[in-house]
C-alpha positions in Angstrom: 136.3 -46.8 205.5 138.1 -50.0 204.6 136.2 -53.0 203.6 137.4 -56.6 203.7 136.6 -58.6 200.6 135.8 -62.1 201.6 136.3 -64.8 199.0 133.3 -66.3 197.5 132.2 -69.6 199.0 134.1 -72.5 197.4 132.2 -75.7 196.8 134.4 -78.6 197.9 133.5 -81.5 195.6 134.0 -85.2 196.2 134.9 -87.7 193.5 131.4 -89.1 193.7 130.0 -85.6 192.9 132.5 -85.1 190.1 131.5 -88.4 188.6 127.8 -87.5 188.9 128.4 -84.1 187.3 130.2 -85.7 184.3 128.2 -89.0 184.2 127.2 -88.6 180.6 130.9 -88.4 179.6 132.0 -91.3 181.9 132.5 -94.7 180.1 130.1 -97.4 181.3 131.3 -99.6 184.2 134.5 -97.4 184.8 135.8 -95.9 188.0 136.0 -92.3 186.8 137.6 -89.8 189.2 139.1 -91.5 192.3 140.9 -88.6 193.9 139.4 -86.9 197.0 141.9 -84.0 197.1 140.0 -80.8 196.7 142.6 -79.0 194.7 142.7 -81.9 192.2 139.0 -82.0 191.8 138.7 -78.3 191.4 141.5 -78.2 188.7 140.1 -81.2 186.7 136.6 -79.7 187.0 137.8 -76.6 185.4 139.6 -78.5 182.7 136.6 -80.8 182.0 134.3 -77.7 181.4 136.3 -77.2 178.2 136.9 -80.8 177.3 133.2 -81.7 177.4 132.7 -79.2 174.6 134.7 -81.7 172.2 132.0 -83.8 170.5 132.3 -87.4 171.6 134.6 -86.8 174.6 134.6 -89.5 177.2 136.7 -90.4 180.2 137.1 -93.6 182.0 139.7 -93.4 184.9 141.5 -90.7 186.8 143.6 -92.2 189.5 147.2 -92.8 190.8 149.3 -95.8 189.7 152.7 -96.2 191.4 152.2 -92.8 192.9 151.7 -91.0 189.7 148.5 -89.6 188.2 146.9 -91.5 185.3 144.1 -90.0 183.1 142.3 -92.2 180.7 140.1 -90.5 178.2 139.4 -90.9 174.5 141.2 -87.7 173.4 143.8 -89.5 171.5 141.2 -91.0 169.2 139.3 -87.7 168.9 142.4 -85.5 168.4 145.2 -87.8 167.3 148.1 -85.5 168.0 146.7 -83.0 170.5 144.7 -85.4 172.5 147.8 -87.2 174.0 149.4 -83.9 174.7 146.2 -82.7 176.6 146.1 -85.9 178.5 149.9 -85.7 179.4 149.5 -82.1 180.5 146.5 -83.0 182.8 148.5 -85.8 184.3 151.5 -83.4 184.9 149.3 -80.8 186.6 147.7 -83.4 188.8 151.1 -84.7 189.7 152.2 -81.3 190.7 149.2 -80.7 192.8 150.0 -84.2 194.4 153.6 -83.1 195.2 152.5 -79.9 196.8 149.8 -81.7 198.9 152.4 -84.2 200.1 154.9 -81.5 200.9 152.4 -79.6 202.9 151.5 -82.7 204.8 155.2 -83.5 205.4 155.8 -80.0 206.8 152.7 -80.0 209.0 153.8 -83.5 210.4 157.3 -81.9 211.3 155.7 -79.0 213.0 153.2 -81.3 214.9 156.1 -83.6 216.0 158.2 -80.6 217.1 155.3 -79.4 219.3 155.0 -82.8 221.0 158.5 -82.7 222.3 
């Protein structure tokens, strides 16, 4: 008998939930996470589970500026060399996810427009 393995239920987080989950690490009066793209929220949530283990870790903003992801944390202060590399890597991965999301949307739009004709 063949069994189908169903994926476990995925909790789709919103930015408000993300900021609530990590509120003790969010700098006061800052925006925090502003993305509403589930793939980005899931990825950053996975990364933050490790980053919050660094004593004194804080973040202030995660958003787009001129179409590119910007991540503001205090990692450069806590880990002078590695902190900036970690932040850049996080920004690069978010930008990659954004590109994939935009490409999917573009292709779906092409398919949708072709079906209208």
